[in-house]
N, CA, C, O and the ligand as a Tripos MOL2 file, in Angstrom:
@<TRIPOS>MOLECULE
protein
  309   307    78     0     0
PROTEIN
NO_CHARGES

@<TRIPOS>ATOM
      1 N           0.3810   11.6860   -1.5360 N.3       1 MET1
      2 CA          1.1540   11.7130   -0.2910 C.3       1 MET1
      3 C           2.5420   12.2640   -0.6000 C.2       1 MET1
      4 O           3.1200   11.9540   -1.6420 O.2       1 MET1
      5 N           3.0720   13.0770    0.3040 N.am      2 ASP2
      6 CA          4.3700   13.7050    0.0200 C.3       2 ASP2
      7 C           5.5270   12.7420    0.3560 C.2       2 ASP2
      8 O           5.3220   11.6810    0.9460 O.2       2 ASP2
      9 N           6.7350   13.1440   -0.0340 N.am      3 ASP3
     10 CA          7.9060   12.2700    0.1360 C.3       3 ASP3
     11 C           8.1260   11.8910    1.5870 C.2       3 ASP3
     12 O           8.4760   10.7510    1.8920 O.2       3 ASP3
     13 N           7.9210   12.8490    2.4830 N.am      4 GLU4
     14 CA          8.1800   12.5870    3.8990 C.3       4 GLU4
     15 C           7.2450   11.4870    4.4110 C.2       4 GLU4
     16 O           7.6870   10.5570    5.0860 O.2       4 GLU4
     17 N           5.9520   11.5950    4.0880 N.am      5 LYS5
     18 CA          4.9960   10.5860    4.5420 C.3       5 LYS5
     19 C           5.2720    9.2400    3.8910 C.2       5 LYS5
     20 O           5.1710    8.1950    4.5340 O.2       5 LYS5
     21 N           5.6270    9.2740    2.5930 N.am      6 TYR6
     22 CA          5.8970    8.0380    1.8840 C.3       6 TYR6
     23 C           7.1180    7.3350    2.4920 C.2       6 TYR6
     24 O           7.0920    6.1280    2.7340 O.2       6 TYR6
     25 N           8.1800    8.1000    2.7340 N.am      7 ASP7
     26 CA          9.3890    7.5110    3.3130 C.3       7 ASP7
     27 C           9.1050    6.9190    4.6930 C.2       7 ASP7
     28 O           9.6310    5.8630    5.0450 O.2       7 ASP7
     29 N           8.2640    7.6120    5.4730 N.am      8 ARG8
     30 CA          7.9250    7.0950    6.7940 C.3       8 ARG8
     31 C           7.1250    5.8070    6.6680 C.2       8 ARG8
     32 O           7.3270    4.8590    7.4270 O.2       8 ARG8
     33 N           6.2140    5.7830    5.7000 N.am      9 LEU9
     34 CA          5.4230    4.5790    5.4610 C.3       9 LEU9
     35 C           6.3260    3.4000    5.1040 C.2       9 LEU9
     36 O           6.2700    2.3460    5.7370 O.2       9 LEU9
     37 N           7.1690    3.5970    4.0690 N.am     10 ILE10
     38 CA          7.9680    2.4860    3.5580 C.3      10 ILE10
     39 C           8.9840    2.0100    4.5910 C.2      10 ILE10
     40 O           9.3210    0.8270    4.6260 O.2      10 ILE10
     41 N           9.4710    2.9130    5.4290 N.am     11 SER11
     42 CA         10.4360    2.4890    6.4380 C.3      11 SER11
     43 C           9.7580    1.8010    7.6250 C.2      11 SER11
     44 O          10.4370    1.1920    8.4520 O.2      11 SER11
     45 N           8.4220    1.8900    7.7190 N.am     12 SER12
     46 CA          7.7130    1.2670    8.8430 C.3      12 SER12
     47 C           7.1740   -0.1070    8.5070 C.2      12 SER12
     48 O           7.0700   -0.9610    9.3870 O.2      12 SER12
     49 N           6.8260   -0.3380    7.2370 N.am     13 VAL13
     50 CA          6.1870   -1.5940    6.8550 C.3      13 VAL13
     51 C           7.2400   -2.6060    6.4050 C.2      13 VAL13
     52 O           8.3820   -2.2400    6.1270 O.2      13 VAL13
     53 N           6.8450   -3.8870    6.3350 N.am     14 THR14
     54 CA          7.7660   -4.9690    6.0240 C.3      14 THR14
     55 C           7.5900   -5.4110    4.5720 C.2      14 THR14
     56 O           6.4900   -5.8020    4.1830 O.2      14 THR14
     57 N           8.6540   -5.3560    3.7590 N.am     15 PRO15
     58 CA          8.5150   -5.7750    2.3530 C.3      15 PRO15
     59 C           8.1250   -7.2440    2.2480 C.2      15 PRO15
     60 O           8.6520   -8.0850    2.9780 O.2      15 PRO15
     61 N           7.2060   -7.5510    1.3450 N.am     16 MET16
     62 CA          6.7710   -8.9320    1.1460 C.3      16 MET16
     63 C           7.1930   -9.4280   -0.2160 C.2      16 MET16
     64 O           8.0670  -10.2890   -0.3170 O.2      16 MET16
     65 N           6.5880   -8.9000   -1.2700 N.am     17 GLU17
     66 CA          6.9640   -9.3590   -2.5940 C.3      17 GLU17
     67 C           6.9390   -8.2030   -3.5640 C.2      17 GLU17
     68 O           6.2770   -7.1860   -3.3530 O.2      17 GLU17
     69 N           7.6790   -8.3950   -4.6260 N.am     18 SER18
     70 CA          7.7700   -7.3730   -5.6600 C.3      18 SER18
     71 C           7.7510   -8.0960   -6.9930 C.2      18 SER18
     72 O           8.6660   -8.8630   -7.2900 O.2      18 SER18
     73 N           6.7280   -7.8670   -7.8010 N.am     19 ALA19
     74 CA          6.6250   -8.5590   -9.0860 C.3      19 ALA19
     75 C           5.7400   -7.7700  -10.0190 C.2      19 ALA19
     76 O           4.7320   -7.1980   -9.6030 O.2      19 ALA19
     77 N           6.1220   -7.7410  -11.2970 N.am     20 ASP20
     78 CA          5.3010   -7.1100  -12.3320 C.3      20 ASP20
     79 C           4.8780   -5.6970  -11.9570 C.2      20 ASP20
     80 O           3.7320   -5.3110  -12.1860 O.2      20 ASP20
     81 N           5.7820   -4.9350  -11.3900 N.am     21 GLY21
     82 CA          5.4710   -3.5450  -11.0890 C.3      21 GLY21
     83 C           4.6010   -3.3370   -9.8730 C.2      21 GLY21
     84 O           4.1130   -2.2310   -9.6380 O.2      21 GLY21
     85 N           4.3970   -4.3980   -9.0850 N.am     22 VAL22
     86 CA          3.5640   -4.2820   -7.8920 C.3      22 VAL22
     87 C           4.4070   -4.6960   -6.6850 C.2      22 VAL22
     88 O           4.8840   -5.8280   -6.6140 O.2      22 VAL22
     89 N           4.5850   -3.7870   -5.7530 N.am     23 GLU23
     90 CA          5.3600   -4.0720   -4.5480 C.3      23 GLU23
     91 C           4.4210   -4.1180   -3.3540 C.2      23 GLU23
     92 O           3.6390   -3.1970   -3.1220 O.2      23 GLU23
     93 N           4.5140   -5.2140   -2.5980 N.am     24 SER24
     94 CA          3.6210   -5.3900   -1.4480 C.3      24 SER24
     95 C           4.3940   -5.2770   -0.1490 C.2      24 SER24
     96 O           5.5340   -5.7300   -0.0450 O.2      24 SER24
     97 N           3.7710   -4.6800    0.8190 N.am     25 TYR25
     98 CA          4.3620   -4.5080    2.1470 C.3      25 TYR25
     99 C           3.3310   -4.8940    3.1870 C.2      25 TYR25
    100 O           2.1480   -4.5920    3.0330 O.2      25 TYR25
    101 N           3.7630   -5.5520    4.2350 N.am     26 ARG26
    102 CA          2.8520   -5.9090    5.3260 C.3      26 ARG26
    103 C           2.9820   -4.9100    6.4600 C.2      26 ARG26
    104 O           4.0830   -4.5140    6.8430 O.2      26 ARG26
    105 N           1.8580   -4.5190    6.9760 N.am     27 ASN27
    106 CA          1.8280   -3.5780    8.0960 C.3      27 ASN27
    107 C           1.9090   -4.3610    9.4040 C.2      27 ASN27
    108 O           0.8880   -4.7650    9.9600 O.2      27 ASN27
    109 N           3.1250   -4.5700    9.8850 N.am     28 THR28
    110 CA          3.3180   -5.3570   11.1050 C.3      28 THR28
    111 C           3.3310   -4.4720   12.3360 C.2      28 THR28
    112 O           3.4530   -4.9740   13.4540 O.2      28 THR28
    113 N           3.2090   -3.1710   12.1550 N.am     29 VAL29
    114 CA          3.3200   -2.2480   13.2890 C.3      29 VAL29
    115 C           2.0090   -1.5080   13.5550 C.2      29 VAL29
    116 O           1.9840   -0.5120   14.2780 O.2      29 VAL29
    117 N           0.9090   -2.0110   12.9580 N.am     30 ALA30
    118 CA         -0.4180   -1.4100   13.1690 C.3      30 ALA30
    119 C          -0.4270    0.0870   12.8600 C.2      30 ALA30
    120 O          -1.0550    0.8820   13.5580 O.2      30 ALA30
    121 N           0.2790    0.4400   11.8080 N.am     31 MET31
    122 CA          0.3130    1.8310   11.3650 C.3      31 MET31
    123 C          -1.0660    2.2440   10.8490 C.2      31 MET31
    124 O          -1.7560    1.4460   10.2150 O.2      31 MET31
    125 N          -1.4630    3.4710   11.1150 N.am     32 ALA32
    126 CA         -2.7720    3.9460   10.6680 C.3      32 ALA32
    127 C          -2.7380    4.2500    9.1740 C.2      32 ALA32
    128 O          -1.7660    4.7990    8.6530 O.2      32 ALA32
    129 N          -3.8090    3.8840    8.5090 N.am     33 CYS33
    130 CA         -3.9660    4.2120    7.0910 C.3      33 CYS33
    131 C          -4.0970    5.7280    6.9460 C.2      33 CYS33
    132 O          -4.8680    6.3490    7.6770 O.2      33 CYS33
    133 N          -3.3550    6.3330    6.0130 N.am     34 PRO34
    134 CA         -3.4430    7.7900    5.8810 C.3      34 PRO34
    135 C          -4.8010    8.2600    5.3520 C.2      34 PRO34
    136 O          -5.1650    9.4260    5.5050 O.2      34 PRO34
    137 N          -5.5390    7.3470    4.7320 N.am     35 ALA35
    138 CA         -6.8260    7.7530    4.1610 C.3      35 ALA35
    139 C          -7.9570    7.6670    5.1780 C.2      35 ALA35
    140 O          -8.8110    8.5520    5.2300 O.2      35 ALA35
    141 N          -7.9720    6.6070    5.9890 N.am     36 CYS36
    142 CA         -9.1300    6.4100    6.8740 C.3      36 CYS36
    143 C          -8.7480    6.3230    8.3520 C.2      36 CYS36
    144 O          -9.6240    6.2220    9.2110 O.2      36 CYS36
    145 N          -7.4650    6.3620    8.6510 N.am     37 ASP37
    146 CA         -6.9850    6.3550   10.0370 C.3      37 ASP37
    147 C          -7.1580    5.0280   10.7690 C.2      37 ASP37
    148 O          -6.8140    4.9280   11.9470 O.2      37 ASP37
    149 N          -7.6890    3.9980   10.0860 N.am     38 GLU38
    150 CA         -7.7360    2.6590   10.6830 C.3      38 GLU38
    151 C          -6.4430    1.9410   10.2950 C.2      38 GLU38
    152 O          -5.9200    2.1800    9.2070 O.2      38 GLU38
    153 N          -5.9170    1.0750   11.1490 N.am     39 PRO39
    154 CA         -4.7250    0.3170   10.7490 C.3      39 PRO39
    155 C          -5.0160   -0.5180    9.4980 C.2      39 PRO39
    156 O          -6.0420   -1.1940    9.4260 O.2      39 PRO39
    157 N          -4.1210   -0.4690    8.5240 N.am     40 PHE40
    158 CA         -4.3160   -1.2610    7.3020 C.3      40 PHE40
    159 C          -3.5780   -2.5820    7.4290 C.2      40 PHE40
    160 O          -2.7420   -2.7450    8.3170 O.2      40 PHE40
    161 N          -3.8880   -3.5420    6.5310 N.am     41 ASP41
    162 CA         -3.2080   -4.8420    6.5580 C.3      41 ASP41
    163 C          -1.9510   -4.8120    5.6950 C.2      41 ASP41
    164 O          -0.8530   -5.1160    6.1620 O.2      41 ASP41
    165 N          -2.1280   -4.4440    4.4380 N.am     42 ASP42
    166 CA         -1.0080   -4.4010    3.5070 C.3      42 ASP42
    167 C          -1.0020   -3.0690    2.7640 C.2      42 ASP42
    168 O          -2.0490   -2.4570    2.5520 O.2      42 ASP42
    169 N           0.1800   -2.6360    2.3740 N.am     43 ALA43
    170 CA          0.3180   -1.5040    1.4620 C.3      43 ALA43
    171 C           0.8460   -2.0500    0.1410 C.2      43 ALA43
    172 O           1.7460   -2.8900    0.1340 O.2      43 ALA43
    173 N           0.3010   -1.5860   -0.9620 N.am     44 VAL44
    174 CA          0.6950   -2.0600   -2.2850 C.3      44 VAL44
    175 C           1.0440   -0.8480   -3.1310 C.2      44 VAL44
    176 O           0.2280    0.0590   -3.3010 O.2      44 VAL44
    177 N           2.2730   -0.8370   -3.6660 N.am     45 VAL45
    178 CA          2.7260    0.2700   -4.4940 C.3      45 VAL45
    179 C           2.7900   -0.2130   -5.9370 C.2      45 VAL45
    180 O           3.4560   -1.2040   -6.2350 O.2      45 VAL45
    181 N           2.0990    0.4850   -6.8280 N.am     46 CYS46
    182 CA          2.0540    0.1220   -8.2530 C.3      46 CYS46
    183 C           2.9780    1.0610   -9.0030 C.2      46 CYS46
    184 O           2.7160    2.2610   -9.0820 O.2      46 CYS46
    185 N           4.0590    0.5260   -9.5530 N.am     47 THR47
    186 CA          5.1000    1.3770  -10.1130 C.3      47 THR47
    187 C           5.0670    1.4620  -11.6320 C.2      47 THR47
    188 O           5.7900    2.2700  -12.2150 O.2      47 THR47
    189 N           4.2460    0.6480  -12.2840 N.am     48 GLU48
    190 CA          4.1670    0.7160  -13.7480 C.3      48 GLU48
    191 C           3.0150    1.6260  -14.1500 C.2      48 GLU48
    192 O           2.1900    2.0160  -13.3240 O.2      48 GLU48
    193 N           2.9780    1.9560  -15.4500 N.am     49 GLU49
    194 CA          1.8860    2.8120  -15.9220 C.3      49 GLU49
    195 C           0.5500    2.0850  -15.7820 C.2      49 GLU49
    196 O          -0.4600    2.6780  -15.4010 O.2      49 GLU49
    197 N           0.5670    0.7830  -16.0980 N.am     50 TYR50
    198 CA         -0.6400   -0.0290  -15.9400 C.3      50 TYR50
    199 C          -0.2870   -1.2270  -15.0740 C.2      50 TYR50
    200 O           0.7550   -1.8480  -15.2790 O.2      50 TYR50
    201 N          -1.1190   -1.5540  -14.1300 N.am     51 ASN51
    202 CA         -0.8930   -2.7190  -13.2780 C.3      51 ASN51
    203 C          -2.2090   -3.4460  -13.1010 C.2      51 ASN51
    204 O          -3.2790   -2.8390  -13.1090 O.2      51 ASN51
    205 N          -2.1130   -4.7530  -12.9410 N.am     52 SER52
    206 CA         -3.2990   -5.5420  -12.6430 C.3      52 SER52
    207 C          -3.1000   -6.2280  -11.3060 C.2      52 SER52
    208 O          -2.0290   -6.7660  -11.0240 O.2      52 SER52
    209 N          -4.1180   -6.2060  -10.5020 N.am     53 LEU53
    210 CA         -4.0580   -6.8700   -9.2050 C.3      53 LEU53
    211 C          -5.0450   -8.0210   -9.2020 C.2      53 LEU53
    212 O          -6.2070   -7.8600   -9.5770 O.2      53 LEU53
    213 N          -4.5790   -9.1720   -8.7780 N.am     54 GLU54
    214 CA         -5.4790  -10.3050   -8.6120 C.3      54 GLU54
    215 C          -5.6840  -10.5000   -7.1280 C.2      54 GLU54
    216 O          -4.7610  -10.8750   -6.4050 O.2      54 GLU54
    217 N          -6.8740  -10.2490   -6.6870 N.am     55 LEU55
    218 CA         -7.1710  -10.3200   -5.2630 C.3      55 LEU55
    219 C          -7.7320  -11.6900   -4.9260 C.2      55 LEU55
    220 O          -8.6470  -12.1870   -5.5830 O.2      55 LEU55
    221 N          -7.1650  -12.2870   -3.8930 N.am     56 SER56
    222 CA         -7.6560  -13.5910   -3.4690 C.3      56 SER56
    223 C          -8.7050  -13.4500   -2.3750 C.2      56 SER56
    224 O          -9.3440  -14.4280   -1.9880 O.2      56 SER56
    225 N          -8.8760  -12.2410   -1.8840 N.am     57 LEU57
    226 CA         -9.8380  -11.9890   -0.8100 C.3      57 LEU57
    227 C         -10.6640  -10.7810   -1.1920 C.2      57 LEU57
    228 O         -10.2610   -9.9570   -2.0140 O.2      57 LEU57
    229 N         -11.8130  -10.6990   -0.5850 N.am     58 GLU58
    230 CA        -12.5920   -9.4740   -0.7150 C.3      58 GLU58
    231 C         -12.0150   -8.4630    0.2750 C.2      58 GLU58
    232 O         -11.9740   -8.7180    1.4790 O.2      58 GLU58
    233 N         -11.5720   -7.3220   -0.2360 N.am     59 LEU59
    234 CA        -10.8800   -6.3570    0.6020 C.3      59 LEU59
    235 C         -11.4580   -4.9680    0.4060 C.2      59 LEU59
    236 O         -11.9120   -4.6180   -0.6830 O.2      59 LEU59
    237 N         -11.4370   -4.1920    1.4550 N.am     60 ASP60
    238 CA        -11.6900   -2.7610    1.3190 C.3      60 ASP60
    239 C         -10.3560   -2.0960    0.9850 C.2      60 ASP60
    240 O          -9.3170   -2.4320    1.5540 O.2      60 ASP60
    241 N         -10.4050   -1.1630    0.0680 N.am     61 LEU61
    242 CA         -9.1750   -0.5230   -0.3840 C.3      61 LEU61
    243 C          -9.2310    0.9840   -0.1510 C.2      61 LEU61
    244 O         -10.2460    1.6280   -0.4130 O.2      61 LEU61
    245 N          -8.1390    1.5260    0.3370 N.am     62 CYS62
    246 CA         -7.9350    2.9690    0.3530 C.3      62 CYS62
    247 C          -6.7960    3.2580   -0.6230 C.2      62 CYS62
    248 O          -5.9050    2.4270   -0.7990 O.2      62 CYS62
    249 N          -6.8200    4.4020   -1.2430 N.am     63 VAL63
    250 CA         -5.8860    4.7030   -2.3250 C.3      63 VAL63
    251 C          -5.3060    6.0930   -2.1610 C.2      63 VAL63
    252 O          -6.0070    7.0390   -1.8020 O.2      63 VAL63
    253 N          -4.0060    6.2040   -2.4310 N.am     64 THR64
    254 CA         -3.4010    7.5220   -2.5680 C.3      64 THR64
    255 C          -2.3720    7.4270   -3.6800 C.2      64 THR64
    256 O          -2.2230    6.3670   -4.2890 O.2      64 THR64
    257 N          -1.6690    8.4970   -3.9550 N.am     65 THR65
    258 CA         -0.6060    8.4610   -4.9480 C.3      65 THR65
    259 C           0.6570    9.0450   -4.3310 C.2      65 THR65
    260 O           0.6070    9.8730   -3.4210 O.2      65 THR65
    261 N           1.8010    8.5830   -4.8610 N.am     66 HIS66
    262 CA          3.0900    9.1710   -4.5140 C.3      66 HIS66
    263 C           3.8470    9.3440   -5.8180 C.2      66 HIS66
    264 O           4.1040    8.3590   -6.5100 O.2      66 HIS66
    265 N           4.2110   10.5650   -6.1730 N.am     67 ASP67
    266 CA          4.6950   10.8640   -7.5250 C.3      67 ASP67
    267 C           3.6890   10.2850   -8.5240 C.2      67 ASP67
    268 O           2.5080   10.6300   -8.4780 O.2      67 ASP67
    269 N           4.1420    9.4120   -9.4220 N.am     68 ASP68
    270 CA          3.1960    8.8370  -10.3840 C.3      68 ASP68
    271 C           2.7370    7.4500   -9.9640 C.2      68 ASP68
    272 O           2.0350    6.7820  -10.7230 O.2      68 ASP68
    273 N           3.1100    7.0080   -8.7870 N.am     69 ASP69
    274 CA          2.7650    5.6610   -8.3520 C.3      69 ASP69
    275 C           1.4730    5.6700   -7.5290 C.2      69 ASP69
    276 O           1.2340    6.5580   -6.7100 O.2      69 ASP69
    277 N           0.6610    4.6560   -7.7780 N.am     70 VAL70
    278 CA         -0.5380    4.4800   -6.9650 C.3      70 VAL70
    279 C          -0.1640    3.6570   -5.7320 C.2      70 VAL70
    280 O           0.5510    2.6610   -5.8440 O.2      70 VAL70
    281 N          -0.6340    4.0610   -4.5830 N.am     71 VAL71
    282 CA         -0.4010    3.3300   -3.3420 C.3      71 VAL71
    283 C          -1.7530    2.8960   -2.7910 C.2      71 VAL71
    284 O          -2.6290    3.7230   -2.5370 O.2      71 VAL71
    285 N          -1.9090    1.5900   -2.6090 N.am     72 LEU72
    286 CA         -3.1530    1.0290   -2.0870 C.3      72 LEU72
    287 C          -2.9490    0.5730   -0.6490 C.2      72 LEU72
    288 O          -1.8730    0.1050   -0.2780 O.2      72 LEU72
    289 N          -3.9740    0.7150    0.1350 N.am     73 PHE73
    290 CA         -3.9770    0.2030    1.5020 C.3      73 PHE73
    291 C          -5.1470   -0.7630    1.6180 C.2      73 PHE73
    292 O          -6.2890   -0.4010    1.3320 O.2      73 PHE73
    293 N          -4.8630   -1.9840    2.0340 N.am     74 THR74
    294 CA         -5.9390   -2.9750    2.1030 C.3      74 THR74
    295 C          -6.4270   -3.1210    3.5400 C.2      74 THR74
    296 O          -5.6670   -3.0310    4.5050 O.2      74 THR74
    297 N          -7.7320   -3.3490    3.6280 N.am     75 HIS75
    298 CA         -8.3760   -3.6230    4.9170 C.3      75 HIS75
    299 C          -9.2620   -4.8400    4.7430 C.2      75 HIS75
    300 O         -10.0840   -4.8770    3.8280 O.2      75 HIS75
    301 N          -9.1160   -5.8140    5.5830 N.am     76 LYS76
    302 CA        -10.0740   -6.9210    5.5610 C.3      76 LYS76
    303 C         -11.3730   -6.4140    6.1680 C.2      76 LYS76
    304 O         -11.3670   -5.8510    7.2630 O.2      76 LYS76
    305 N         -12.4980   -6.6110    5.4610 N.am     77 PRO77
    306 CA        -13.7650   -6.0910    5.9890 C.3      77 PRO77
    307 C         -14.1900   -6.8140    7.2650 C.2      77 PRO77
    308 O         -15.2330   -6.4970    7.8360 O.2      77 PRO77
    309 ZN         -7.8540    2.9460    4.9060 Zn       78 ZN78
@<TRIPOS>BOND
     1     1     2 1
     2     2     3 1
     3     3     4 2
     4     3     5 am
     5     5     6 1
     6     6     7 1
     7     7     8 2
     8     7     9 am
     9     9    10 1
    10    10    11 1
    11    11    12 2
    12    11    13 am
    13    13    14 1
    14    14    15 1
    15    15    16 2
    16    15    17 am
    17    17    18 1
    18    18    19 1
    19    19    20 2
    20    19    21 am
    21    21    22 1
    22    22    23 1
    23    23    24 2
    24    23    25 am
    25    25    26 1
    26    26    27 1
    27    27    28 2
    28    27    29 am
    29    29    30 1
    30    30    31 1
    31    31    32 2
    32    31    33 am
    33    33    34 1
    34    34    35 1
    35    35    36 2
    36    35    37 am
    37    37    38 1
    38    38    39 1
    39    39    40 2
    40    39    41 am
    41    41    42 1
    42    42    43 1
    43    43    44 2
    44    43    45 am
    45    45    46 1
    46    46    47 1
    47    47    48 2
    48    47    49 am
    49    49    50 1
    50    50    51 1
    51    51    52 2
    52    51    53 am
    53    53    54 1
    54    54    55 1
    55    55    56 2
    56    55    57 am
    57    57    58 1
    58    58    59 1
    59    59    60 2
    60    59    61 am
    61    61    62 1
    62    62    63 1
    63    63    64 2
    64    63    65 am
    65    65    66 1
    66    66    67 1
    67    67    68 2
    68    67    69 am
    69    69    70 1
    70    70    71 1
    71    71    72 2
    72    71    73 am
    73    73    74 1
    74    74    75 1
    75    75    76 2
    76    75    77 am
    77    77    78 1
    78    78    79 1
    79    79    80 2
    80    79    81 am
    81    81    82 1
    82    82    83 1
    83    83    84 2
    84    83    85 am
    85    85    86 1
    86    86    87 1
    87    87    88 2
    88    87    89 am
    89    89    90 1
    90    90    91 1
    91    91    92 2
    92    91    93 am
    93    93    94 1
    94    94    95 1
    95    95    96 2
    96    95    97 am
    97    97    98 1
    98    98    99 1
    99    99   100 2
   100    99   101 am
   101   101   102 1
   102   102   103 1
   103   103   104 2
   104   103   105 am
   105   105   106 1
   106   106   107 1
   107   107   108 2
   108   107   109 am
   109   109   110 1
   110   110   111 1
   111   111   112 2
   112   111   113 am
   113   113   114 1
   114   114   115 1
   115   115   116 2
   116   115   117 am
   117   117   118 1
   118   118   119 1
   119   119   120 2
   120   119   121 am
   121   121   122 1
   122   122   123 1
   123   123   124 2
   124   123   125 am
   125   125   126 1
   126   126   127 1
   127   127   128 2
   128   127   129 am
   129   129   130 1
   130   130   131 1
   131   131   132 2
   132   131   133 am
   133   133   134 1
   134   134   135 1
   135   135   136 2
   136   135   137 am
   137   137   138 1
   138   138   139 1
   139   139   140 2
   140   139   141 am
   141   141   142 1
   142   142   143 1
   143   143   144 2
   144   143   145 am
   145   145   146 1
   146   146   147 1
   147   147   148 2
   148   147   149 am
   149   149   150 1
   150   150   151 1
   151   151   152 2
   152   151   153 am
   153   153   154 1
   154   154   155 1
   155   155   156 2
   156   155   157 am
   157   157   158 1
   158   158   159 1
   159   159   160 2
   160   159   161 am
   161   161   162 1
   162   162   163 1
   163   163   164 2
   164   163   165 am
   165   165   166 1
   166   166   167 1
   167   167   168 2
   168   167   169 am
   169   169   170 1
   170   170   171 1
   171   171   172 2
   172   171   173 am
   173   173   174 1
   174   174   175 1
   175   175   176 2
   176   175   177 am
   177   177   178 1
   178   178   179 1
   179   179   180 2
   180   179   181 am
   181   181   182 1
   182   182   183 1
   183   183   184 2
   184   183   185 am
   185   185   186 1
   186   186   187 1
   187   187   188 2
   188   187   189 am
   189   189   190 1
   190   190   191 1
   191   191   192 2
   192   191   193 am
   193   193   194 1
   194   194   195 1
   195   195   196 2
   196   195   197 am
   197   197   198 1
   198   198   199 1
   199   199   200 2
   200   199   201 am
   201   201   202 1
   202   202   203 1
   203   203   204 2
   204   203   205 am
   205   205   206 1
   206   206   207 1
   207   207   208 2
   208   207   209 am
   209   209   210 1
   210   210   211 1
   211   211   212 2
   212   211   213 am
   213   213   214 1
   214   214   215 1
   215   215   216 2
   216   215   217 am
   217   217   218 1
   218   218   219 1
   219   219   220 2
   220   219   221 am
   221   221   222 1
   222   222   223 1
   223   223   224 2
   224   223   225 am
   225   225   226 1
   226   226   227 1
   227   227   228 2
   228   227   229 am
   229   229   230 1
   230   230   231 1
   231   231   232 2
   232   231   233 am
   233   233   234 1
   234   234   235 1
   235   235   236 2
   236   235   237 am
   237   237   238 1
   238   238   239 1
   239   239   240 2
   240   239   241 am
   241   241   242 1
   242   242   243 1
   243   243   244 2
   244   243   245 am
   245   245   246 1
   246   246   247 1
   247   247   248 2
   248   247   249 am
   249   249   250 1
   250   250   251 1
   251   251   252 2
   252   251   253 am
   253   253   254 1
   254   254   255 1
   255   255   256 2
   256   255   257 am
   257   257   258 1
   258   258   259 1
   259   259   260 2
   260   259   261 am
   261   261   262 1
   262   262   263 1
   263   263   264 2
   264   263   265 am
   265   265   266 1
   266   266   267 1
   267   267   268 2
   268   267   269 am
   269   269   270 1
   270   270   271 1
   271   271   272 2
   272   271   273 am
   273   273   274 1
   274   274   275 1
   275   275   276 2
   276   275   277 am
   277   277   278 1
   278   278   279 1
   279   279   280 2
   280   279   281 am
   281   281   282 1
   282   282   283 1
   283   283   284 2
   284   283   285 am
   285   285   286 1
   286   286   287 1
   287   287   288 2
   288   287   289 am
   289   289   290 1
   290   290   291 1
   291   291   292 2
   292   291   293 am
   293   293   294 1
   294   294   295 1
   295   295   296 2
   296   295   297 am
   297   297   298 1
   298   298   299 1
   299   299   300 2
   300   299   301 am
   301   301   302 1
   302   302   303 1
   303   303   304 2
   304   303   305 am
   305   305   306 1
   306   306   307 1
   307   307   308 2
@<TRIPOS>SUBSTRUCTURE
     1 MET1         2 RESIDUE 1 A MET
     2 ASP2         6 RESIDUE 1 A ASP
     3 ASP3        10 RESIDUE 1 A ASP
     4 GLU4        14 RESIDUE 1 A GLU
     5 LYS5        18 RESIDUE 1 A LYS
     6 TYR6        22 RESIDUE 1 A TYR
     7 ASP7        26 RESIDUE 1 A ASP
     8 ARG8        30 RESIDUE 1 A ARG
     9 LEU9        34 RESIDUE 1 A LEU
    10 ILE10       38 RESIDUE 1 A ILE
    11 SER11       42 RESIDUE 1 A SER
    12 SER12       46 RESIDUE 1 A SER
    13 VAL13       50 RESIDUE 1 A VAL
    14 THR14       54 RESIDUE 1 A THR
    15 PRO15       58 RESIDUE 1 A PRO
    16 MET16       62 RESIDUE 1 A MET
    17 GLU17       66 RESIDUE 1 A GLU
    18 SER18       70 RESIDUE 1 A SER
    19 ALA19       74 RESIDUE 1 A ALA
    20 ASP20       78 RESIDUE 1 A ASP
    21 GLY21       82 RESIDUE 1 A GLY
    22 VAL22       86 RESIDUE 1 A VAL
    23 GLU23       90 RESIDUE 1 A GLU
    24 SER24       94 RESIDUE 1 A SER
    25 TYR25       98 RESIDUE 1 A TYR
    26 ARG26      102 RESIDUE 1 A ARG
    27 ASN27      106 RESIDUE 1 A ASN
    28 THR28      110 RESIDUE 1 A THR
    29 VAL29      114 RESIDUE 1 A VAL
    30 ALA30      118 RESIDUE 1 A ALA
    31 MET31      122 RESIDUE 1 A MET
    32 ALA32      126 RESIDUE 1 A ALA
    33 CYS33      130 RESIDUE 1 A CYS
    34 PRO34      134 RESIDUE 1 A PRO
    35 ALA35      138 RESIDUE 1 A ALA
    36 CYS36      142 RESIDUE 1 A CYS
    37 ASP37      146 RESIDUE 1 A ASP
    38 GLU38      150 RESIDUE 1 A GLU
    39 PRO39      154 RESIDUE 1 A PRO
    40 PHE40      158 RESIDUE 1 A PHE
    41 ASP41      162 RESIDUE 1 A ASP
    42 ASP42      166 RESIDUE 1 A ASP
    43 ALA43      170 RESIDUE 1 A ALA
    44 VAL44      174 RESIDUE 1 A VAL
    45 VAL45      178 RESIDUE 1 A VAL
    46 CYS46      182 RESIDUE 1 A CYS
    47 THR47      186 RESIDUE 1 A THR
    48 GLU48      190 RESIDUE 1 A GLU
    49 GLU49      194 RESIDUE 1 A GLU
    50 TYR50      198 RESIDUE 1 A TYR
    51 ASN51      202 RESIDUE 1 A ASN
    52 SER52      206 RESIDUE 1 A SER
    53 LEU53      210 RESIDUE 1 A LEU
    54 GLU54      214 RESIDUE 1 A GLU
    55 LEU55      218 RESIDUE 1 A LEU
    56 SER56      222 RESIDUE 1 A SER
    57 LEU57      226 RESIDUE 1 A LEU
    58 GLU58      230 RESIDUE 1 A GLU
    59 LEU59      234 RESIDUE 1 A LEU
    60 ASP60      238 RESIDUE 1 A ASP
    61 LEU61      242 RESIDUE 1 A LEU
    62 CYS62      246 RESIDUE 1 A CYS
    63 VAL63      250 RESIDUE 1 A VAL
    64 THR64      254 RESIDUE 1 A THR
    65 THR65      258 RESIDUE 1 A THR
    66 HIS66      262 RESIDUE 1 A HIS
    67 ASP67      266 RESIDUE 1 A ASP
    68 ASP68      270 RESIDUE 1 A ASP
    69 ASP69      274 RESIDUE 1 A ASP
    70 VAL70      278 RESIDUE 1 A VAL
    71 VAL71      282 RESIDUE 1 A VAL
    72 LEU72      286 RESIDUE 1 A LEU
    73 PHE73      290 RESIDUE 1 A PHE
    74 THR74      294 RESIDUE 1 A THR
    75 HIS75      298 RESIDUE 1 A HIS
    76 LYS76      302 RESIDUE 1 A LYS
    77 PRO77      306 RESIDUE 1 A PRO
    78 ZN78       309 GROUP 0 **** ****
């Protein structure tokens, strides 16, 4: 995803937590996922070279990248 789309994404979603190179944002504005066009629940930006995610729910994930960061979009099935 390019800088313009990324900036629009980050300015639209609500920051939740940031820890261990993983930044989470909640989609409170029903923004469409850039990968599948369905509104996503959370966006997760992984800023380290390696990151581990512990999921407490079974989720469908869409993925893109911005620079070297992986950006995940979660959808509850
Ligand atoms: Zn999606």
